[in-house]
C-alpha positions as CSV (number, residue, x, y, z in Angstrom):
1,M,0.1,0.0,0.1
2,T,1.4,3.7,-1.0
3,S,1.7,6.5,1.0
4,R,-0.6,8.2,-0.9
5,T,-3.8,5.7,-0.3
6,A,-2.9,4.9,3.0
7,S,-2.6,8.7,4.1
8,P,-6.7,9.3,3.9
9,L,-6.8,5.9,6.0
10,V,-4.5,7.3,8.9
11,R,-6.5,10.7,8.7
12,A,-9.3,9.1,9.0
13,W,-8.0,7.1,11.8
14,T,-6.9,10.1,13.8
15,A,-9.9,12.1,13.6
16,V,-11.7,9.3,15.1
17,L,-9.4,9.3,17.8
18,D,-9.6,13.1,18.0
19,W,-13.4,12.5,18.2
20,I,-13.6,10.0,20.8
21,T,-11.1,12.2,23.0
22,R,-12.8,15.2,22.9
23,H,-16.0,13.3,24.1
24,G,-13.8,11.5,26.4
25,R,-16.4,13.1,29.0
26,G,-19.4,11.7,27.2
27,F,-18.4,8.4,27.0
28,I,-17.2,8.1,31.0
29,L,-20.6,8.9,31.7
30,A,-22.2,6.5,29.5
31,N,-20.1,4.2,31.1
32,I,-21.6,4.7,34.3
33,A,-25.2,4.8,33.0
34,T,-24.4,1.4,31.1
35,Q,-22.9,-0.1,34.0
36,A,-25.5,1.1,36.1
37,G,-28.2,-0.6,33.5
38,I,-26.8,-4.0,33.2
39,I,-28.0,-4.3,36.8
40,V,-31.5,-3.9,35.5
41,T,-31.6,-6.0,32.4
42,G,-29.6,-8.6,34.7
43,G,-32.8,-8.5,36.7
44,I,-35.4,-8.4,34.6
45,V,-33.7,-11.8,33.2
46,R,-33.7,-13.4,36.2
47,L,-36.7,-12.0,37.3
48,S,-38.6,-12.9,34.2
49,G,-37.6,-16.8,34.7
50,S,-35.3,-15.7,31.1
51,G,-31.6,-16.8,33.1
52,L,-31.5,-20.2,30.7
53,G,-33.1,-18.6,27.6
54,C,-30.0,-19.2,25.9
55,S,-28.5,-22.4,27.4
56,T,-25.1,-22.2,26.8
57,W,-22.5,-20.1,26.5
58,P,-20.6,-18.3,24.5
59,Q,-23.3,-19.5,22.1
60,C,-26.7,-19.0,23.0
61,E,-28.1,-22.5,21.6
62,P,-25.6,-25.5,20.7
63,G,-23.9,-24.5,17.0
64,S,-25.8,-21.1,17.1
65,F,-25.2,-17.5,18.2
66,T,-28.7,-16.6,18.3
67,P,-31.5,-18.1,19.7
68,D,-34.4,-20.8,18.2
69,F,-37.4,-18.5,18.2
70,H,-40.5,-20.6,18.3
71,P,-44.2,-19.6,18.3
72,E,-44.6,-21.4,22.0
73,Q,-41.2,-20.0,23.1
74,W,-39.8,-17.2,22.1
75,F,-40.3,-14.8,25.0
76,H,-37.6,-16.2,27.6
77,P,-34.4,-16.1,24.6
78,A,-35.5,-13.1,23.9
79,I,-35.0,-11.6,26.9
80,E,-31.8,-13.4,27.6
81,F,-30.2,-12.6,24.1
82,G,-31.0,-8.8,24.6
83,N,-29.0,-8.9,27.5
84,R,-25.9,-10.5,26.2
85,L,-26.0,-7.8,23.3
86,L,-25.9,-5.1,25.4
87,T,-22.3,-6.5,26.5
88,F,-21.3,-5.3,23.3
89,V,-22.4,-2.1,23.9
90,L,-20.8,-1.9,27.4
91,A,-17.5,-2.8,25.3
92,A,-17.7,-0.4,22.8
93,V,-18.4,2.9,25.5
94,A,-15.5,0.8,27.5
95,L,-13.0,1.1,25.0
96,G,-13.9,5.1,24.1
97,V,-13.3,5.4,27.7
98,A,-10.0,3.8,27.4
99,I,-8.9,5.8,24.2
100,A,-9.9,9.3,25.9
101,V,-8.4,8.4,29.0
102,W,-5.1,7.0,27.5
103,R,-4.7,10.3,25.2
104,S,-6.0,12.9,27.3
105,R,-5.1,11.9,30.6
106,P,-1.3,9.9,30.6
107,D,-1.5,10.0,34.4
108,L,-4.6,7.8,34.5
109,K,-4.1,5.5,31.4
110,W,-4.0,2.3,33.1
111,W,-6.8,3.2,35.3
112,G,-9.1,3.8,31.8
113,L,-8.3,0.1,31.2
114,I,-10.3,-1.3,34.1
115,P,-13.8,-0.9,32.7
116,G,-12.8,-2.9,29.4
117,I,-11.1,-5.7,31.7
118,G,-14.3,-5.7,33.9
119,I,-16.6,-6.1,30.9
120,I,-14.5,-9.6,30.0
121,I,-14.4,-10.9,33.5
122,Q,-18.1,-10.0,33.8
123,A,-19.1,-11.7,30.7
124,V,-17.3,-15.1,31.7
125,V,-18.7,-15.0,35.1
126,G,-22.1,-14.7,33.3
127,G,-21.2,-17.8,30.9
128,I,-20.4,-19.6,33.8
129,T,-23.4,-18.4,35.6
130,V,-25.4,-20.4,32.5
131,L,-23.5,-23.5,32.2
132,V,-23.7,-24.2,35.6
133,E,-27.7,-23.6,35.6
134,L,-27.7,-20.3,37.4
135,H,-26.3,-21.6,40.6
136,P,-26.5,-19.3,43.4
137,L,-23.3,-19.3,44.5
138,V,-21.9,-17.6,40.9
139,V,-25.2,-15.3,40.5
140,A,-24.4,-14.1,43.5
141,P,-20.8,-12.3,42.5
142,H,-22.1,-11.7,39.2
143,L,-24.3,-9.3,40.9
144,M,-21.5,-8.1,43.4
145,L,-19.4,-7.2,40.0
146,S,-22.0,-4.9,38.3
147,A,-22.2,-3.0,41.7
148,G,-18.3,-2.7,42.0
149,L,-17.7,-1.5,37.9
150,V,-20.9,1.3,38.8
151,W,-18.5,2.3,42.0
152,Y,-15.6,2.5,40.0
153,A,-17.2,3.9,36.9
154,V,-18.1,7.0,39.2
155,W,-14.9,6.9,40.6
156,L,-13.2,7.2,37.4
157,S,-15.8,10.1,36.2
158,L,-15.1,12.5,39.0
159,T,-10.9,11.7,38.9
160,Y,-11.2,12.2,34.8
161,R,-12.9,15.8,35.4
162,R,-10.5,16.5,38.4
163,A,-13.3,17.0,40.6
164,P,-12.5,19.5,43.3
165,R,-12.5,17.8,46.8
166,R,-13.0,18.6,50.3
167,S,-11.3,21.4,52.0
168,G,-11.0,20.5,55.6
169,S,-9.3,17.4,58.3
170,S,-9.2,14.0,56.9
171,V,-11.8,11.6,58.0
172,M,-10.0,8.8,55.8
173,W,-10.7,6.0,58.5
174,H,-14.0,6.9,58.8
175,Q,-14.4,6.5,54.9
176,R,-13.0,3.6,54.9
177,A,-15.2,2.0,57.9
178,I,-18.4,3.1,56.0
179,A,-16.7,1.6,53.0
180,I,-16.6,-1.7,54.3
181,A,-20.3,-1.7,55.5
182,V,-21.1,-0.7,51.7
183,F,-19.2,-3.9,50.7
184,A,-21.3,-5.6,53.3
185,I,-24.5,-4.4,52.6
186,V,-23.8,-5.4,48.9
187,F,-22.5,-8.7,49.9
188,L,-25.4,-9.5,51.7
189,G,-27.9,-8.3,49.2
190,A,-26.6,-10.5,47.4
191,L,-26.7,-13.3,49.4
192,T,-30.2,-12.3,50.4
193,T,-31.2,-12.3,46.5
194,G,-29.4,-16.0,46.2
195,A,-31.9,-17.6,49.4
196,G,-35.1,-15.8,48.0
197,P,-37.4,-17.3,45.5
198,H,-36.3,-15.7,42.5
199,S,-33.7,-18.0,40.8
200,G,-33.7,-16.8,37.3
201,D,-35.4,-19.8,35.8
202,I,-38.4,-21.5,36.2
203,E,-36.9,-25.2,36.4
204,A,-33.8,-23.5,38.6
205,T,-35.0,-24.5,42.4
206,E,-31.9,-24.6,44.2
207,R,-31.2,-21.7,46.5
208,L,-28.5,-21.3,49.0
209,A,-29.0,-23.0,52.1
210,L,-29.7,-19.8,54.2
211,D,-32.8,-19.0,56.0
212,P,-34.1,-16.0,53.9
213,A,-35.5,-14.2,57.0
214,L,-32.6,-14.5,58.7
215,I,-30.2,-13.1,56.1
216,A,-32.8,-10.3,54.9
217,R,-32.5,-9.0,58.6
218,T,-28.6,-9.5,58.8
219,H,-28.8,-7.4,55.3
220,A,-30.8,-5.1,57.1
221,A,-28.6,-4.9,59.9
222,A,-25.4,-3.9,58.0
223,V,-28.0,-0.8,56.3
224,W,-28.3,0.5,59.7
225,I,-24.9,0.0,60.3
226,F,-24.0,2.1,57.6
227,L,-26.6,4.6,58.1
228,A,-24.7,5.1,61.9
229,L,-21.6,5.8,60.6
230,F,-23.0,8.1,58.0
231,I,-24.9,10.2,60.2
232,V,-21.4,10.6,62.5
233,L,-19.8,11.0,59.3
234,V,-21.8,13.9,57.9
235,W,-21.8,15.6,61.5
236,R,-17.9,15.8,61.1
237,V,-18.0,17.3,57.8
238,R,-21.0,19.2,57.8
239,R,-19.4,22.8,57.6
240,D,-16.8,21.6,54.9
241,H,-16.6,22.6,51.3
242,S,-14.9,21.3,48.1
243,E,-12.2,23.2,46.9
244,G,-13.7,24.9,44.0
245,D,-16.5,27.5,43.4
246,R,-19.2,24.3,43.4
247,D,-20.2,22.9,46.9
248,E,-20.0,18.8,45.8
249,V,-19.5,17.6,49.0
250,R,-22.9,18.5,50.5
251,R,-24.7,17.6,47.6
252,A,-22.8,14.3,47.4
253,W,-24.0,13.6,50.8
254,I,-27.1,14.4,50.6
255,V,-27.8,12.7,47.3
256,L,-26.2,9.6,49.3
257,A,-28.9,10.2,52.2
258,C,-32.0,10.3,49.9
259,V,-30.9,7.3,47.4
260,T,-30.2,5.2,50.8
261,A,-33.5,6.2,52.5
262,A,-35.5,5.4,49.5
263,Q,-33.4,2.0,49.0
264,G,-34.1,1.2,52.6
265,L,-37.6,2.1,52.4
266,V,-38.2,-0.2,49.0
267,G,-36.3,-3.3,50.6
268,Y,-38.5,-3.4,53.6
269,V,-42.2,-2.6,51.5
270,Q,-40.8,-5.9,49.3
271,Y,-40.1,-7.9,52.2
272,F,-43.6,-7.5,53.7
273,T,-45.2,-7.9,50.4
274,G,-43.5,-11.1,49.6
275,L,-40.6,-10.0,47.1
276,P,-43.5,-8.7,44.2
277,E,-41.2,-8.7,40.8
278,V,-41.4,-4.9,40.5
279,L,-40.5,-4.0,43.7
280,V,-37.0,-6.2,43.4
281,A,-36.5,-4.3,39.9
282,V,-36.4,-1.5,41.5
283,H,-34.4,-2.6,44.4
284,L,-31.4,-3.8,41.9
285,L,-31.8,-0.2,40.2
286,G,-31.1,1.2,43.5
287,I,-27.8,-1.2,44.1
288,G,-26.8,0.9,41.3
289,L,-27.9,4.3,42.7
290,F,-26.2,3.3,46.0
291,T,-23.0,2.5,45.3
292,A,-22.7,5.4,42.7
293,A,-23.7,7.6,45.5
294,H,-21.4,6.2,47.6
295,A,-18.5,6.8,45.3
296,A,-19.0,10.1,44.5
297,T,-19.0,10.8,48.3
298,H,-16.2,8.7,49.1
299,Y,-14.1,10.9,46.2
300,L,-15.5,14.3,47.1
301,L,-14.5,13.6,51.3
302,K,-10.6,13.2,50.6
303,T,-8.8,15.8,50.8
304,A,-5.8,16.9,49.0
305,D,-3.3,15.0,51.4
306,D,-5.3,11.7,51.4
307,P,-3.1,9.0,50.0
308,A,-4.4,6.7,47.0
309,L,-5.4,9.4,44.6
310,P,-3.9,9.9,41.0
311,R,-1.9,13.4,41.0
312,S,-2.6,15.5,37.9
């Protein structure tokens, strides 16, 4: 190939890279939305009993990457296959994030690869979930990984735009205690789901050998511990502000308080009403919102002197 014919291709490729870089923040925000969205669509798969709508992985059916639709059986394959197709959307967004971060924030270039790596791991875990016929010990990590990717997506977004951090004394150890409580909430929530009635497929009856009521109460206790730690933290930082013009710190913990209250209300209502599918789906959406709100609060409450923050 001569340079004359290669030059337009090179220019076109450079133009594409420049466009992605200019819209880097858009890709990073899209990463948050898609990572949270996959929790909801995964929940729809589970709540509709479509977890085995595709009987194998990476193919949907033996010898075919697409489902076999029949008049009497099309709904479950369509739901599961549609959820799988969303992985390609996440991958495209993650590629845009990696390119934008690599070119515009060299100090974060390796961090920008993590969403893509997470999607690959998530796809493998999802495949294993199908191959072991929705065993709850695999489904639970699948949910937790999604929540972790949402948390990281928000952290990366704030780091990428150099969001102003808090001015005031460090509350790092308090933040770490709250982060542990958040992990416990998500972990126990995944176990509660694994012990509950929504297996993800009408034929899949195996559940975790846990008392659903006991694990649900333990999950609720972790939420109350989080709330106690969070209220004390808010009292400690109530007069602190962000280093920039906008008081993002106060806005972040107010949002986290509202999301936690709403999520707790939905959790109690669904528990006392027999876990209706609609409320369970709303609660799954709340997992994404809760982890996102905590990630924002966790980042913005750090001071410039706190460790483990990339330097610009």
